[in-house]
C-alpha positions as CSV (number, residue, x, y, z in Angstrom):
1,M,0.0,0.0,0.0
2,S,1.4,3.4,-0.9
3,A,1.5,6.4,1.3
4,P,-1.3,9.0,1.1
5,E,-0.5,12.2,-0.9
6,F,-0.3,14.4,2.1
7,V,2.7,12.5,3.6
8,P,5.9,14.1,2.5
9,S,7.9,11.7,0.3
10,G,11.1,12.4,2.1
11,A,9.8,10.8,5.3
12,V,8.9,7.5,3.6
13,S,12.2,7.2,1.6
14,R,14.5,8.1,4.5
15,K,16.3,5.0,5.8
16,V,16.3,4.9,9.6
17,Y,18.8,2.2,10.4
18,N,22.1,1.0,8.9
19,S,23.7,-2.2,10.1
20,P,27.4,-2.1,10.6
21,P,29.6,-3.5,7.8
22,R,30.2,-7.2,7.8
23,R,33.4,-8.3,9.3
24,P,35.3,-11.2,7.8
25,G,36.1,-14.2,10.0
26,Q,34.7,-15.6,13.3
27,W,34.1,-13.7,16.5
28,H,36.3,-14.8,19.4
29,A,35.7,-13.9,23.1
30,D,39.1,-12.4,23.7
31,R,38.4,-9.3,25.7
32,P,40.0,-9.2,29.2
33,G,36.7,-9.4,31.1
34,E,35.2,-12.2,28.9
35,V,34.3,-15.4,30.7
36,V,34.6,-18.1,28.1
37,H,34.1,-21.4,30.0
38,S,32.8,-22.2,33.5
39,V,36.3,-23.2,34.6
40,D,37.3,-19.6,33.8
41,Q,34.8,-18.2,36.4
42,P,36.6,-16.3,39.1
43,S,36.6,-18.1,42.4
44,G,37.5,-17.1,45.9
45,G,36.1,-16.7,49.4
46,A,34.2,-13.5,48.7
47,L,33.0,-14.3,45.2
48,G,30.2,-16.7,46.0
49,N,28.9,-19.3,43.6
50,Q,28.0,-18.0,40.1
51,G,25.0,-19.3,38.3
52,P,22.1,-18.2,36.2
53,D,19.1,-16.2,37.4
54,Q,20.2,-16.2,41.1
55,G,17.8,-13.5,42.1
56,Y,15.0,-16.0,41.6
57,A,16.0,-17.6,44.9
58,L,14.8,-14.5,46.7
59,K,11.3,-14.8,45.2
60,L,11.3,-18.5,46.1
61,A,12.3,-17.8,49.7
62,R,9.3,-15.5,50.1
63,R,7.1,-18.5,49.5
64,F,8.3,-19.8,52.8
65,S,7.4,-16.7,54.7
66,G,5.3,-17.5,57.8
67,Q,6.0,-21.2,57.5
68,L,9.4,-21.4,59.3
69,V,9.6,-22.7,62.8
70,L,11.7,-20.3,64.7
71,A,13.0,-20.4,68.3
72,P,12.6,-17.4,70.5
73,G,15.1,-14.7,69.5
74,E,15.5,-15.9,65.9
75,H,14.3,-13.9,62.9
76,E,12.8,-15.1,59.7
77,A,14.9,-12.7,57.6
78,D,18.1,-14.3,59.0
79,A,16.8,-17.8,58.2
80,M,15.9,-16.8,54.7
81,A,19.2,-15.1,54.0
82,G,21.2,-18.1,55.1
83,A,19.0,-20.5,53.3
84,V,19.3,-18.5,50.1
85,A,23.1,-18.7,50.3
86,V,22.9,-22.5,50.6
87,A,20.3,-22.7,47.8
88,L,22.5,-20.6,45.5
89,R,25.5,-22.8,46.2
90,R,23.5,-25.9,45.5
91,A,22.0,-24.5,42.2
92,S,25.4,-23.4,41.0
93,L,26.8,-26.9,41.5
94,F,24.3,-28.1,38.9
95,G,24.8,-25.1,36.7
96,R,21.2,-24.0,36.8
97,A,18.9,-21.4,38.4
98,P,17.6,-22.0,41.9
99,V,14.4,-24.1,42.4
100,S,12.2,-24.5,45.4
101,D,13.9,-27.8,46.4
102,D,17.2,-25.9,46.8
103,L,15.6,-23.8,49.5
104,R,13.6,-26.7,51.0
105,I,16.9,-28.6,51.5
106,A,18.5,-25.6,53.1
107,F,15.6,-25.1,55.5
108,T,15.5,-28.8,56.3
109,L,19.3,-29.0,57.0
110,F,19.0,-26.2,59.6
111,G,15.7,-27.4,61.0
112,Y,13.5,-24.5,60.0
113,L,10.6,-26.6,58.7
114,D,9.9,-28.6,61.9
115,E,10.7,-28.3,65.5
116,A,14.5,-28.6,65.9
117,P,16.5,-30.0,68.7
118,E,18.0,-27.5,71.1
119,E,21.5,-28.4,70.0
120,L,20.6,-27.6,66.4
121,V,19.0,-24.3,67.4
122,A,22.1,-23.3,69.3
123,F,24.3,-24.3,66.3
124,R,22.2,-22.4,63.7
125,R,21.7,-19.4,66.0
126,S,25.5,-18.8,66.0
127,L,25.6,-19.0,62.2
128,F,22.4,-17.1,61.3
129,D,22.4,-14.3,63.8
130,E,21.9,-10.9,61.9
131,V,23.0,-12.5,58.6
132,H,20.2,-10.7,56.7
133,H,22.2,-7.5,56.8
134,H,23.9,-8.4,53.5
135,V,26.3,-5.4,53.5
136,M,27.8,-6.1,56.9
137,H,27.4,-9.9,57.0
138,Y,28.1,-11.2,53.5
139,R,31.0,-13.3,54.7
140,E,28.8,-14.9,57.4
141,A,26.3,-15.9,54.6
142,R,29.1,-17.4,52.6
143,A,30.2,-19.3,55.8
144,I,26.7,-20.7,56.1
145,A,26.8,-22.0,52.5
146,A,30.3,-23.4,53.1
147,T,29.0,-25.3,56.2
148,V,27.1,-27.7,54.1
149,P,29.3,-30.4,52.4
150,E,29.1,-30.7,48.7
151,P,27.9,-34.4,48.8
152,T,24.9,-33.2,50.8
153,L,24.1,-30.5,48.4
154,R,24.2,-33.0,45.5
155,S,21.7,-35.2,47.3
156,S,18.0,-35.3,46.7
157,L,15.5,-33.7,49.0
158,Q,14.3,-37.1,50.2
159,A,17.8,-38.2,51.0
160,V,18.6,-35.0,52.9
161,K,15.3,-35.4,54.9
162,E,16.2,-39.0,55.8
163,Q,19.7,-38.1,56.9
164,H,18.5,-35.2,58.9
165,E,15.8,-37.2,60.7
166,A,18.4,-39.9,61.6
167,D,21.0,-37.4,62.9
168,W,21.0,-33.7,62.0
169,R,24.8,-33.5,62.3
170,K,25.6,-36.0,59.5
171,P,24.3,-34.0,56.5
172,L,25.9,-30.9,57.9
173,G,29.2,-32.6,58.4
174,V,29.3,-31.5,62.1
């Protein structure tokens, strides 16, 4: 369909976009900041565990709001922050975004989904106290994630539940 007569012809014939000229050869990720392979990911104590869509863990954690069994003096925000750190570590081991089972495993390991023994409450209280203040307690959140051994993180939710019910220390490596 052609343009109406009252539309100036210059507006229709003017080209708005030009693509850059084609460059011969293949593109290579050779810039200094380019991460080419997962083994090239930076690692270290303060760098955490990289993985895709990690912010989704915060949305998943909010689904547990009001369902956690807390001892007197414990705060839900601390429990969620520590569990998110564990869930992100677990998800990154599998190279995927976090899922609800990652958080369920974290909450199960530290006894937040049922009544926990006093020893476990004392253990988790020392780890989780005030950890929801991310700016000041980032290293503490990383320490919570590092507390859980990798074989436990690679286990299924059912296996973690069974180990936790038998002896809460075993899946935590305590």
